[in-house]
N, C-alpha and C positions, 0 to 999 in steps of 0.2 A: 589604207586604215587609217584612222584615226584614235588618238587617244585622246581622254577627258579627265579634265581636274575635277573633283569635287572639291566644290568652293565651299566646302566647311572645312579643308584642310589648307585653307590660306591662313598668312601667318597675321596679317590682319584683325582674321577674325580668334583665332587665337590669343593675340595679345588683349582685345578686347574682353576675353572672357577673365584675363588675369584680373584685369581692371576691378570689374564687378567681383571677383572674391576673394584679390590675394590684397596685402596689406600694403603702406607705403613703407617698412621697412626691408631694407636686403639683408638678408639673414646668409647664412654660413654655405646653405644649398646654392640660392642664389649668386654668389659668387663663385664656386665651384663649376656651375653649369657655365656664368659668363668667360671662366680660365678654360673650362674644357670647347669652347666655343673659338676664344681666340685661338689657343691650340690646333685645334681641326683648320683653319683657314688662314693660319697666318703664310706668310710667303716661303715656301721654301728654299729661296735661293739667300735667302735672307728671317732666318729663324730665328724666335724669341733666345734671348743669350738667359743662361743660368739665372746671371746675377739678377736677372729684370724679373723674373718669377720667383726668386728669394724675397726681392725687395717689393713686390706684390702680396705675398704673401705673407711678410712682419708688418707692412701695412696694414692687412686686413685684420691680423690678429691685434694687433696695437689699439686700433679702431674697437676690437668689440672687447679688449679689456675694457677699454674708457667705459665704455657703454654699460659694463656690468657696474664698474665703479660708481657712476652717476646713478643705478638703480639703487645699489647698495646705500650710498649714502641719503639717498630720497625714503630709506626705508629707515632709517638711523635716525634724522629727522624729524623724522614724527613720531617714533621713540621717544623721542627725549621729548616731544610736546608734552605726550601723553605723560611723561614722567613730571613734568613740570608741571601739570595739573594736579596730579596728583601729592606732590609736594604743598602747590598753595592752599590746596583744600585742607591741609592737616592745620593751617591756621586758623580755620574756621573756629569761633570760641574762643579763641587765645584773646590774650591782653597782652596788645603791644605801645610802644613809645617808639613816637617817631616825629622828625622834624617837620613840621606846616613849611606854607611858601615865607613867610617870615624868620625861616629858624627856629622858633619856637618847638620847644620837645611837649608834646602833647600825648595823652595817654587816652586809648580807647579800646572796645574790642572786635573782632573783626567778623562782622554778618556773612558776608557771602565772597566771592572773588569773582572776577570774570577776565575774561581774555580779547585783547582788540591788538589787532594790529600788531602781533606777535610780542605784546606787553602784557605782563600778570597784574590787573588793577585789585585794592582789594577795598571792601566796601565796609563802609565802619558804622559801628550801630555809638553815633554820640547825635548830637544835636542837630549840630550843620550836615548830617549825613555824609562826611567825607569820604571819599575817594584818594585812595592814596597810592603810587607806586611801591614798586618791594625795594626800590634803592632809598626810598625815605625812611624805611623802618631800622629803629637804633638797637632794642632791644624787644625780646617776644619773653613771655609771662606763660 
């Protein structure tokens, strides 16, 4: 009597399918699967200690919280950028007094606003078509 093994059940075939459809990020379910496999395959004469199990759970929980905090921070920064854009656009058409490169006070009307490398630049409606940073503005009328 011979036993046959269905090749579709081989672990290598299963892992290839996971790589095609899965993501590169381990989630809660993945951690629990790893933990269950670890518990099922542990040495019965030297089982996993409670403190080791608790430490692994705490590490995973901390990692998950840090990941969530990173995502929240990204969302916050995006909303701040949008808020800065709205606030800067409110200066269009306003007269501003600013300090030029020679620390001289000049006055002009803001024609448009642009954002480059995280900085806000104001294009002025003057003879020189100047562009100034928000830090140069000393008065808004």
